[in-house]
Every structure is written in structure tokens, then in C-alpha cells.
C-alpha positions in Angstrom: 51.0 -42.0 -47.7 47.8 -43.8 -46.8 49.6 -45.3 -43.7 50.7 -41.9 -42.6 47.2 -40.5 -42.8 45.8 -43.5 -40.8 48.5 -42.9 -38.1 47.6 -39.2 -37.9 43.9 -40.0 -37.7 44.6 -42.5 -34.8 46.8 -40.0 -33.1 44.2 -37.2 -33.2 41.5 -39.7 -32.1 43.7 -40.6 -29.1 44.2 -37.0 -28.2 40.5 -36.3 -28.4 39.8 -39.3 -26.2 42.4 -38.2 -23.7 40.9 -34.7 -23.6 37.4 -36.1 -23.0 38.7 -38.2 -20.1 40.5 -35.2 -18.6 37.4 -33.1 -18.9 35.3 -35.7 -17.2 37.9 -36.1 -14.4 38.0 -32.3 -13.9 34.2 -32.2 -13.7 34.1 -35.0 -11.1 36.8 -33.2 -9.0 34.9 -29.9 -9.1 31.7 -31.7 -8.0 33.5 -33.4 -5.1 35.0 -30.1 -4.0 31.6 -28.5 -4.1 30.1 -31.3 -2.1 32.9 -31.2 0.5 32.5 -27.4 0.9 28.7 -27.8 1.4 29.0 -30.7 3.7 31.9 -29.5 5.9 32.3 -25.7 5.6 28.9 -24.2 4.7 27.0 -22.9 7.7 23.4 -22.1 6.8 21.8 -18.9 8.2 19.4 -19.3 11.0 15.8 -20.0 9.9 13.7 -17.0 8.9 11.5 -17.6 11.9 14.3 -17.2 14.4 16.1 -14.5 12.4 13.5 -11.9 12.6 12.7 -12.7 16.2 16.3 -11.6 16.9 16.0 -8.9 14.3 14.5 -6.0 16.0 17.8 -4.4 16.7 18.1 -4.9 20.5 14.9 -3.2 21.4 15.4 -2.7 25.1 18.5 -0.6 24.4 16.3 1.8 22.4 13.1 1.6 24.5 14.0 0.4 28.0 10.9 -1.9 28.0 8.4 1.0 28.1 5.1 -0.7 28.4 2.1 0.9 26.7 -0.9 -0.4 25.0 -0.6 -0.5 21.2 -3.2 1.4 19.2 -2.0 0.1 15.8 -4.5 -2.4 14.3 -3.7 -2.5 10.5 -1.2 -1.3 7.9 -2.0 -0.8 4.2 0.5 0.1 1.5 -1.8 0.3 -1.6 0.8 0.3 -4.4 2.4 -2.9 -3.0 -0.9 -4.7 -2.2 0.1 -5.0 1.4 -2.9 -5.1 3.8 -2.0 -6.6 7.2 -3.3 -6.7 10.7 -0.8 -5.5 13.2 -0.2 -7.2 16.6 1.6 -5.7 19.6 5.1 -7.1 20.0 6.6 -7.4 23.5 10.3 -7.2 24.3 11.6 -10.6 25.3 15.3 -11.1 26.2 16.2 -7.8 24.7 14.4 -8.3 21.4 10.9 -7.7 20.1 8.9 -10.8 19.5 7.7 -11.3 15.9 4.4 -12.7 14.6 4.4 -15.4 12.0 1.1 -14.3 10.6 0.9 -10.5 10.8 3.0 -7.3 11.1 4.1 -6.4 14.6 4.1 -3.0 16.5 7.2 -2.7 18.7 6.4 -2.3 22.4 7.6 1.1 23.7 7.5 2.7 20.3 5.0 5.5 19.7 1.4 5.2 18.6 0.2 7.3 15.6 -0.8 10.8 16.4 1.2 11.1 19.6 4.6 12.0 18.1 7.7 9.8 18.3 8.9 6.8 16.3 6.2 4.2 15.4 8.0 0.9 14.7 6.2 -1.7 12.6 7.9 -4.8 11.2 7.2 -8.2 9.7 9.0 -11.2 8.1 10.2 -10.8 4.5 8.0 -13.5 3.2 5.0 -13.7 0.9 1.8 -12.4 2.5 3.8 -10.2 4.9 6.6 -7.7 4.2 8.2 -9.4 1.2 6.9 -6.7 -1.1 8.5 -4.0 1.0 11.7 -4.4 -1.2 9.7 -2.7 -4.0 8.7 0.3 -2.0 9.6 3.8 -3.5 9.9 7.2 -2.1 6.6 9.1 -1.9 4.6 5.9 -1.7 1.6 6.1 0.7 1.2 4.0 3.8 -2.0 3.9 5.9 -2.1 2.9 9.6 -5.4 2.1 11.3 -5.7 2.6 15.0 -8.6 2.0 17.4 -9.9 5.4 16.5 -9.0 6.5 13.0 -6.8 6.1 9.9 -3.4 7.9 9.6 -1.7 8.6 6.3 2.2 8.6 5.8 4.4 9.3 2.9 7.7 7.4 2.4 10.6 9.7 2.8 13.7 7.5 3.2 14.7 3.9 2.3 18.0 2.5 3.8 19.7 -0.8 4.5 21.4 -1.3 7.9 23.0 -4.1 10.0 20.8 -5.5 12.8 22.8 -3.9 15.6 22.1 -0.3 14.3 19.5 0.8 16.9 19.4 4.4 15.7 16.8 3.6 13.1 14.3 2.4 15.7 15.2 4.8 18.6 12.7 7.3 19.9 12.4 10.5 18.0 11.1 14.0 18.9 8.8 14.3 15.9 6.4 11.7 14.5 7.8 9.2 12.1 6.7 5.7 10.9 9.5 3.2 10.7 8.9 -0.1 8.8 11.5 -2.8 8.6 12.1 -6.4 7.4 15.0 -8.7 6.6 17.2 -8.0 3.5 20.6 -8.6 2.1 22.6 -11.8 1.5 21.3 -14.5 3.8 19.1 -11.8 5.5 22.2 -10.3 7.2 20.8 -6.7 6.8 17.5 -4.9 7.6 15.6 -2.9 5.1 14.5 0.3 6.9 11.7 2.4 5.5 10.9 5.8 7.0 7.6 7.7 6.4 6.3 11.0 7.6 2.8 12.0 8.5 0.5 13.5 5.9 -2.8 15.3 6.5 
């Protein structure tokens, strides 16, 4: 009887040891598969600095390189603590250039007060437009020009692919369009539309 118990104990110990070895082996296999995927198959997205430079949705298709001096100097979104200077952004090789340190006002887009689509964009990073992902309808946006402040109210928030130029195309009535990177690996653009308020 005692011998039988000892044999059972040895047998169950053997099974436990075998299970441990199997689990360790499976773990090592999964780690190696993960490493192989990362090393050979994974293609990282382009760096944020290049990504947004190509971001502005094929600007010359929408604006035909219309050259006009930018009046936009600053943008403030009080609820999000966004307060940025805005630099003019020229069209280069079909895309708007993007500043690494400020927001950008797309060449050919409208200036505040003159009607049309005013396009302002920035990188989705801390100190720029990262906070834009928390914007809500009816939030207030202020744009400072050379002459005065303009007030806008958020009316629409959508996500589009970068080749959707309808969001930045010229409009008959005045609208402010803000955008930045969004989505998995920055494959989309967060588009925020705002209408003028008195």
C-alpha cells in the first residue's frame, strides 16, 4: 500500500515536471515568434515629423498653389489649454509644409473675416495639437490676426483618411478647419470644423 502511494506520488511529480517543461518550451516558442515577426515582418510607420509633412491632404489639388499672405498669428482653445503661434505653411511638392514648433496656416486657404475655409494644423504631440483629441462640440476657438481676434464655435468633429481633400477644400461660407494626426499609427486625420461667432 505504501509502495503504491510512493509510485503515485512519483508519477504525479513526473507529470508536473513534464507540464512545467512544456509550458517553458511554449513560452520560448512564442517569444521567438514575436521576435521574428518584429524583426522581419513589422514595418514601422514613418516618423511623426515626416508623417504630418505629407499629411495635409494633397494641398495643391484643393488650392492650386494660390499665394496669399497669411493673416493668422495665433490660435487659442481655452478649454484644452492650447495657445499656439501660427506660421504660414507653403505648398511644397503638393503638400503643405508643417512646423515642428507651432501650428501652421495652409497657403491658399482663407484668412479669418474674408469667407472661405481657414485651414490650421499641427503635429499631434505635447505642446501642439495633441489635446485636440479631447475637443468637444460647442468648444470655443480664438484666432488672432494682424488686426483683431476672431471667435469660432466647434460644429463638427470627424476622422478621415489623408487623401480626403474635401475637408480642406475651399468653401463658400467662412469655416475654420483644424486638423492633426489620429488613428492607429497615425493613419487618419482628426478634422475639427468651427463656425464664426460674433
